[in-house]
C-alpha positions as YAML, in Angstrom:
chain: A
units: angstrom
residues:
- id: 1
  name: MET
  ca: [-0.17, 0.28, -0.09]
- id: 2
  name: LYS
  ca: [2.89, 2.44, 0.91]
- id: 3
  name: LYS
  ca: [4.56, 1.76, -2.61]
- id: 4
  name: LEU
  ca: [1.25, 2.53, -4.00]
- id: 5
  name: ILE
  ca: [0.80, 5.84, -2.71]
- id: 6
  name: ALA
  ca: [4.40, 6.63, -3.10]
- id: 7
  name: LEU
  ca: [3.89, 5.53, -6.81]
- id: 8
  name: LEU
  ca: [0.83, 8.20, -7.06]
- id: 9
  name: MET
  ca: [2.62, 10.76, -5.11]
- id: 10
  name: PHE
  ca: [5.68, 10.67, -7.46]
- id: 11
  name: THR
  ca: [2.92, 10.75, -10.36]
- id: 12
  name: LEU
  ca: [1.40, 13.74, -9.28]
- id: 13
  name: VAL
  ca: [4.65, 15.87, -8.56]
- id: 14
  name: GLY
  ca: [5.87, 14.86, -12.00]
- id: 15
  name: SER
  ca: [2.62, 16.09, -13.72]
- id: 16
  name: ILE
  ca: [3.21, 19.28, -12.05]
- id: 17
  name: GLY
  ca: [5.96, 19.89, -12.98]
- id: 18
  name: LEU
  ca: [5.51, 19.20, -16.48]
- id: 19
  name: ALA
  ca: [2.77, 21.41, -16.50]
- id: 20
  name: VAL
  ca: [4.76, 24.00, -14.97]
- id: 21
  name: GLN
  ca: [7.33, 23.53, -17.48]
- id: 22
  name: SER
  ca: [4.77, 23.88, -20.61]
- id: 23
  name: TYR
  ca: [3.12, 26.77, -19.22]
- id: 24
  name: ALA
  ca: [4.69, 29.33, -21.87]
- id: 25
  name: ALA
  ca: [5.20, 26.72, -24.73]
- id: 26
  name: GLY
  ca: [1.52, 25.86, -25.23]
- id: 27
  name: SER
  ca: [0.03, 29.73, -25.56]
- id: 28
  name: LYS
  ca: [-2.01, 30.79, -28.09]
- id: 29
  name: ILE
  ca: [-4.48, 33.33, -29.27]
- id: 30
  name: VAL
  ca: [-8.19, 32.43, -29.30]
- id: 31
  name: GLU
  ca: [-10.58, 34.65, -31.45]
- id: 32
  name: GLY
  ca: [-14.36, 33.89, -31.58]
- id: 33
  name: ASP
  ca: [-17.66, 34.88, -30.11]
- id: 34
  name: ILE
  ca: [-18.39, 34.62, -26.40]
- id: 35
  name: LEU
  ca: [-21.27, 31.88, -26.16]
- id: 36
  name: LYS
  ca: [-21.73, 32.35, -22.11]
- id: 37
  name: VAL
  ca: [-19.95, 34.07, -18.94]
- id: 38
  name: GLU
  ca: [-20.36, 31.76, -15.66]
- id: 39
  name: GLY
  ca: [-18.67, 33.35, -13.30]
- id: 40
  name: GLU
  ca: [-14.62, 32.57, -14.13]
- id: 41
  name: LEU
  ca: [-15.42, 30.67, -16.73]
- id: 42
  name: TYR
  ca: [-16.10, 31.93, -20.45]
- id: 43
  name: THR
  ca: [-17.03, 30.03, -23.19]
- id: 44
  name: VAL
  ca: [-15.98, 31.03, -26.80]
- id: 45
  name: HIS
  ca: [-17.05, 29.78, -29.96]
- id: 46
  name: ASP
  ca: [-13.66, 30.25, -32.06]
- id: 47
  name: THR
  ca: [-13.43, 30.55, -35.75]
- id: 48
  name: ALA
  ca: [-12.53, 27.08, -36.32]
- id: 49
  name: GLY
  ca: [-16.15, 26.44, -34.98]
- id: 50
  name: HIS
  ca: [-15.14, 24.79, -31.66]
- id: 51
  name: ASP
  ca: [-16.38, 26.02, -28.23]
- id: 52
  name: VAL
  ca: [-13.30, 26.99, -25.94]
- id: 53
  name: ARG
  ca: [-13.55, 27.42, -22.25]
- id: 54
  name: LEU
  ca: [-11.34, 29.99, -20.81]
- id: 55
  name: HIS
  ca: [-10.22, 30.32, -16.95]
- id: 56
  name: VAL
  ca: [-10.66, 33.96, -16.02]
- id: 57
  name: ASP
  ca: [-9.37, 35.35, -12.93]
- id: 58
  name: LYS
  ca: [-7.87, 38.59, -11.30]
- id: 59
  name: THR
  ca: [-4.88, 38.01, -13.07]
- id: 60
  name: THR
  ca: [-6.36, 38.13, -16.41]
- id: 61
  name: HIS
  ca: [-5.66, 41.13, -18.29]
- id: 62
  name: LEU
  ca: [-9.35, 42.37, -19.50]
- id: 63
  name: GLU
  ca: [-9.75, 45.42, -21.98]
- id: 64
  name: GLY
  ca: [-13.18, 46.25, -20.50]
- id: 65
  name: ALA
  ca: [-16.41, 44.52, -19.63]
- id: 66
  name: PHE
  ca: [-17.20, 41.14, -21.62]
- id: 67
  name: LYS
  ca: [-20.89, 39.51, -22.14]
- id: 68
  name: ALA
  ca: [-22.22, 36.99, -24.56]
- id: 69
  name: GLY
  ca: [-22.28, 37.64, -28.26]
- id: 70
  name: ASP
  ca: [-19.27, 39.82, -27.84]
- id: 71
  name: LYS
  ca: [-16.60, 39.36, -30.25]
- id: 72
  name: VAL
  ca: [-12.82, 38.69, -28.46]
- id: 73
  name: GLU
  ca: [-9.44, 37.63, -28.90]
- id: 74
  name: ALA
  ca: [-7.90, 35.82, -26.45]
- id: 75
  name: HIS
  ca: [-4.00, 35.13, -25.16]
- id: 76
  name: VAL
  ca: [-4.73, 31.92, -23.68]
- id: 77
  name: THR
  ca: [-2.02, 29.53, -21.96]
- id: 78
  name: GLU
  ca: [-1.82, 25.61, -22.59]
- id: 79
  name: ASN
  ca: [-4.39, 25.00, -19.78]
- id: 80
  name: GLY
  ca: [-6.95, 27.73, -20.59]
- id: 81
  name: HIS
  ca: [-6.27, 30.19, -18.45]
- id: 82
  name: ALA
  ca: [-6.87, 33.68, -20.27]
- id: 83
  name: ARG
  ca: [-3.72, 35.75, -19.37]
- id: 84
  name: SER
  ca: [-5.63, 38.62, -21.37]
- id: 85
  name: ILE
  ca: [-8.64, 39.15, -23.51]
- id: 86
  name: ILE
  ca: [-9.72, 42.21, -26.18]
- id: 87
  name: HIS
  ca: [-13.02, 43.33, -27.79]
- id: 88
  name: LEU
  ca: [-12.63, 42.84, -31.51]
- id: 89
  name: THR
  ca: [-14.77, 45.51, -33.84]
- id: 90
  name: ALA
  ca: [-18.55, 44.15, -34.72]
- id: 91
  name: ALA
  ca: [-17.02, 43.33, -38.33]
- id: 92
  name: GLY
  ca: [-14.52, 40.81, -36.53]
- id: 93
  name: LYS
  ca: [-11.69, 42.49, -37.33]
- id: 94
  name: MET
  ca: [-8.90, 43.93, -34.94]
- id: 95
  name: VAL
  ca: [-9.47, 47.12, -32.97]
- id: 96
  name: THR
  ca: [-5.95, 46.94, -33.65]
- id: 97
  name: SER
  ca: [-4.21, 44.77, -36.79]
- id: 98
  name: GLY
  ca: [-3.93, 40.93, -35.63]
- id: 99
  name: SER
  ca: [-1.78, 39.53, -32.93]
- id: 100
  name: LYS
  ca: [0.96, 36.97, -32.19]
- id: 101
  name: ILE
  ca: [2.83, 35.54, -29.46]
- id: 102
  name: VAL
  ca: [6.74, 36.43, -29.09]
- id: 103
  name: GLU
  ca: [8.58, 34.16, -26.46]
- id: 104
  name: GLY
  ca: [12.32, 35.20, -25.85]
- id: 105
  name: ASP
  ca: [14.78, 37.14, -23.63]
- id: 106
  name: ILE
  ca: [14.85, 40.58, -23.19]
- id: 107
  name: LEU
  ca: [18.26, 42.00, -24.83]
- id: 108
  name: LYS
  ca: [17.32, 45.76, -23.86]
- id: 109
  name: VAL
  ca: [14.90, 48.28, -22.82]
- id: 110
  name: GLU
  ca: [15.26, 51.73, -24.31]
- id: 111
  name: GLY
  ca: [12.28, 53.92, -23.54]
- id: 112
  name: GLY
  ca: [9.15, 52.93, -24.86]
- id: 113
  name: TYR
  ca: [10.87, 49.97, -26.63]
- id: 114
  name: TYR
  ca: [11.76, 46.23, -25.75]
- id: 115
  name: THR
  ca: [14.05, 44.32, -28.02]
- id: 116
  name: VAL
  ca: [13.50, 40.64, -27.68]
- id: 117
  name: HIS
  ca: [15.74, 37.75, -28.90]
- id: 118
  name: ASP
  ca: [13.09, 34.99, -29.66]
- id: 119
  name: THR
  ca: [12.79, 31.42, -29.72]
- id: 120
  name: ALA
  ca: [13.39, 31.40, -33.47]
- id: 121
  name: GLY
  ca: [16.74, 33.07, -33.05]
- id: 122
  name: HIS
  ca: [15.35, 36.88, -34.31]
- id: 123
  name: ASP
  ca: [15.49, 40.15, -32.74]
- id: 124
  name: VAL
  ca: [11.92, 41.83, -32.26]
- id: 125
  name: ARG
  ca: [11.41, 45.07, -31.47]
- id: 126
  name: LEU
  ca: [8.44, 45.81, -29.13]
- id: 127
  name: HIS
  ca: [6.43, 49.20, -28.80]
- id: 128
  name: VAL
  ca: [5.44, 49.26, -25.10]
- id: 129
  name: ASP
  ca: [3.84, 52.01, -23.61]
- id: 130
  name: LYS
  ca: [0.74, 52.98, -20.96]
- id: 131
  name: THR
  ca: [-1.29, 50.59, -22.61]
- id: 132
  name: THR
  ca: [0.58, 47.75, -22.23]
- id: 133
  name: HIS
  ca: [0.14, 45.02, -19.47]
- id: 134
  name: LEU
  ca: [3.00, 44.80, -17.79]
- id: 135
  name: GLU
  ca: [3.29, 41.71, -15.46]
- id: 136
  name: GLY
  ca: [5.80, 43.36, -12.97]
- id: 137
  name: THR
  ca: [9.37, 45.38, -14.46]
- id: 138
  name: PHE
  ca: [11.55, 44.21, -16.77]
- id: 139
  name: LYS
  ca: [15.23, 44.17, -17.42]
- id: 140
  name: ALA
  ca: [17.66, 42.70, -20.06]
- id: 141
  name: GLY
  ca: [17.84, 38.93, -19.46]
- id: 142
  name: ASP
  ca: [14.35, 38.37, -18.34]
- id: 143
  name: LYS
  ca: [12.65, 35.69, -20.34]
- id: 144
  name: VAL
  ca: [9.33, 36.86, -21.58]
- id: 145
  name: GLU
  ca: [5.90, 36.16, -23.20]
- id: 146
  name: ALA
  ca: [4.76, 38.81, -24.76]
- id: 147
  name: TYR
  ca: [1.27, 39.44, -26.73]
- id: 148
  name: VAL
  ca: [1.88, 41.52, -29.85]
- id: 149
  name: THR
  ca: [0.21, 43.29, -32.49]
- id: 150
  name: ASP
  ca: [1.29, 42.88, -36.00]
- id: 151
  name: ASN
  ca: [2.64, 46.42, -36.03]
- id: 152
  name: GLY
  ca: [4.90, 45.46, -32.82]
- id: 153
  name: HIS
  ca: [2.83, 46.93, -30.09]
- id: 154
  name: ALA
  ca: [2.95, 44.85, -26.75]
- id: 155
  name: ARG
  ca: [-0.49, 44.41, -25.27]
- id: 156
  name: SER
  ca: [0.95, 42.52, -22.45]
- id: 157
  name: ILE
  ca: [4.14, 41.70, -21.30]
- id: 158
  name: TYR
  ca: [4.69, 38.43, -18.85]
- id: 159
  name: HIS
  ca: [7.90, 36.71, -17.06]
- id: 160
  name: ILE
  ca: [8.21, 33.48, -17.65]
- id: 161
  name: THR
  ca: [10.43, 31.23, -15.84]
- id: 162
  name: HIS
  ca: [12.05, 28.52, -18.28]
- id: 163
  name: LEU
  ca: [12.21, 28.88, -22.35]
- id: 164
  name: GLN
  ca: [13.83, 26.16, -24.70]
- id: 165
  name: PRO
  ca: [17.47, 27.76, -26.33]
- id: 166
  name: ALA
  ca: [16.96, 28.76, -29.95]
- id: 167
  name: PRO
  ca: [18.46, 26.12, -32.31]
...
C-alpha cells in the first residue's frame, strides 16, 4: 500500500512539474464570439467552430467588460487560463491589427521599446506604452512572453521562468 501511495505521489509531482514546464510553450491566441460567461469561466465559439472554455480570474488582463455575443481575442495558456482578453470590432476585425505571441529573452530596454531575442533566433522590437499590460518590471536578460500586434505594439508582457534555447 505504501508503495502504491508513493507511486501516486511521484506521478502527481511529476505531472505538476510538466505542467509548469510547458506553461509558456503552449500559449495560443483564441478568436471568436463569447457564448456565455459563468463566473470565472468564459465559453468562446472560436473561428474554427470549436467551443473553448477559458478560465478568467484577477490575474487576467481584461480590456473592458464582456458579455455573451461579444467578439473577442484572448491570449490563452496551454491549460486554458486567459492571460488577457480584448474586444474585436463588430465586423470581426481587430481594433488594432492581428496579434501573435513572442517568447524570448529581453536584450535591451530603451524608453518605450523592448528588444527581445525570440526562440526562433530573431531580434524583435516591441513598442511598450501606457496601454501595455506589464506583469511587473523588466530588464535585459528576463525571459518573457509577449502578446503583440502585427505592427509591433506589445499588448501585454509576462515573465516566464523557463524557455527552450533557440536552435
